[in-house]
C-alpha positions as CSV (number, residue, x, y, z in Angstrom):
1,A,119.9,25.0,-13.3
2,I,118.0,21.7,-13.1
3,P,120.7,19.8,-11.1
4,Y,120.7,22.6,-8.5
5,V,116.9,22.4,-8.2
6,V,117.1,18.6,-7.7
7,L,119.9,19.0,-5.2
8,V,118.0,21.7,-3.2
9,C,114.8,19.6,-3.2
10,G,116.8,16.5,-2.1
11,V,118.5,18.3,0.8
12,L,115.1,19.7,1.8
13,L,113.7,16.1,1.8
14,L,116.6,15.0,3.9
15,L,116.1,17.8,6.4
16,L,112.4,17.0,6.7
17,R,113.3,13.3,7.2
18,A,111.0,12.4,4.3
19,I,113.7,10.1,2.9
20,D,116.3,7.9,4.6
21,F,119.8,9.4,4.6
22,R,121.6,6.0,4.6
23,M,120.9,5.0,1.0
24,C,121.5,8.6,-0.3
25,I,124.8,8.9,1.4
26,S,126.0,5.4,0.5
27,F,125.0,5.8,-3.1
28,I,126.4,9.3,-3.8
29,G,129.4,8.6,-1.7
30,T,130.3,5.4,-3.6
31,V,129.9,7.1,-6.9
32,S,132.0,10.1,-5.7
33,V,134.8,8.0,-4.2
34,L,135.0,5.7,-7.3
35,A,135.1,8.8,-9.5
36,V,137.9,10.4,-7.6
37,V,139.9,7.2,-7.2
38,C,139.6,6.3,-10.9
39,R,140.4,9.8,-12.0
40,V,143.6,9.8,-9.9
41,L,144.7,6.3,-10.8
42,F,143.7,6.2,-14.5
43,P,143.5,9.8,-15.7
44,W,143.9,8.7,-19.4
45,I,140.8,6.6,-19.2
46,F,138.6,8.7,-16.9
47,Q,139.0,12.1,-18.4
48,H,135.5,13.3,-17.9
49,V,134.5,11.4,-14.8
50,F,132.9,14.4,-13.0
51,E,130.3,14.5,-15.8
52,L,128.7,11.7,-13.9
53,F,127.0,14.2,-11.7
54,I,125.5,16.2,-14.6
55,G,123.0,13.5,-15.5
56,N,120.5,11.6,-13.4
57,V,122.8,10.8,-10.4
58,F,121.3,13.4,-8.1
59,F,117.7,12.6,-9.2
60,V,118.3,8.9,-8.5
61,T,119.9,9.8,-5.2
62,F,117.1,11.8,-3.7
63,F,114.0,10.6,-5.4
64,I,114.4,7.0,-6.7
65,I,116.8,5.0,-4.5
66,S,115.6,6.5,-1.2
67,D,111.9,5.4,-1.8
68,R,110.9,3.6,1.4
69,R,108.7,1.1,-0.5
70,I,111.6,-0.4,-2.4
71,A,114.4,0.1,0.2
72,P,115.6,-2.7,2.5
73,R,114.1,-2.7,5.9
74,T,117.3,-2.9,7.9
75,P,119.7,0.0,8.3
76,K,122.7,-2.2,7.4
77,G,120.9,-3.5,4.4
78,R,120.2,0.1,3.2
79,W,123.9,0.9,3.5
80,L,124.9,-2.2,1.5
81,V,122.3,-1.7,-1.2
82,G,123.3,1.9,-1.6
83,I,126.9,0.9,-2.0
84,L,126.0,-1.9,-4.5
85,T,123.9,0.5,-6.5
86,G,126.6,3.1,-6.5
87,V,129.2,0.7,-7.8
88,V,126.9,-0.5,-10.6
89,A,125.9,3.0,-11.5
90,F,129.5,4.1,-11.8
91,I,130.4,1.1,-14.0
92,I,127.4,1.6,-16.3
93,R,127.9,5.4,-16.5
94,S,131.7,5.1,-17.1
95,F,131.9,2.2,-19.5
96,S,128.7,2.5,-21.6
97,S,127.3,5.1,-23.9
98,F,124.0,4.9,-22.1
99,P,123.6,8.0,-19.9
100,D,120.6,6.7,-18.0
101,G,122.5,3.8,-16.5
102,T,121.7,4.9,-13.0
103,F,118.2,3.7,-13.3
104,F,119.4,0.2,-14.3
105,A,121.7,0.3,-11.3
106,V,118.7,1.0,-9.1
107,L,116.9,-2.0,-10.6
108,F,120.0,-4.1,-10.0
109,G,120.2,-3.0,-6.4
110,N,116.5,-3.7,-5.9
111,V,116.9,-7.2,-7.1
112,F,119.3,-7.9,-4.4
113,S,117.8,-5.8,-1.6
114,A,115.6,-8.6,-0.3
115,I,118.5,-11.1,-0.3
116,I,120.7,-8.6,1.5
117,D,118.0,-7.8,4.0
118,E,117.5,-11.5,4.7
119,G,121.3,-12.0,5.2
120,V,121.5,-9.1,7.5
121,L,118.6,-10.3,9.6
122,K,119.9,-13.9,9.8
123,R,123.3,-12.6,10.9
124,T,121.7,-10.3,13.5
125,Y,119.4,-13.0,15.0
126,K,122.2,-15.6,14.8
127,R,124.3,-13.5,17.2
128,V,121.3,-12.8,19.5
129,H,120.4,-16.4,19.9
130,Q,123.8,-17.8,20.4
């Protein structure tokens, strides 16, 4: 019942525009795509890949990664950090015995969010001033 409550509250926050949809969609989309692709390509390794969504993935999606104070400032940066965090979360949750690896993935993504933001801004302003 708890994942459903988190999912309903997260969708409500999205509808009220209290959180940014870019990081939510890119994070959960990356984890979902990687789960499906790895299940199809390597079914003998990824037998229980859909158990990824039982743990903290929805909680991180709607309440942690979408926090505006730690998110990148640019929309492209938010997409990129969401994808990076999704890849790291999938790797940690799939290949380690630590179920709370999604929080480490958020920390990893936050480390690079300022660097990604700076790169996006430099690329944007480079095109404008040429």
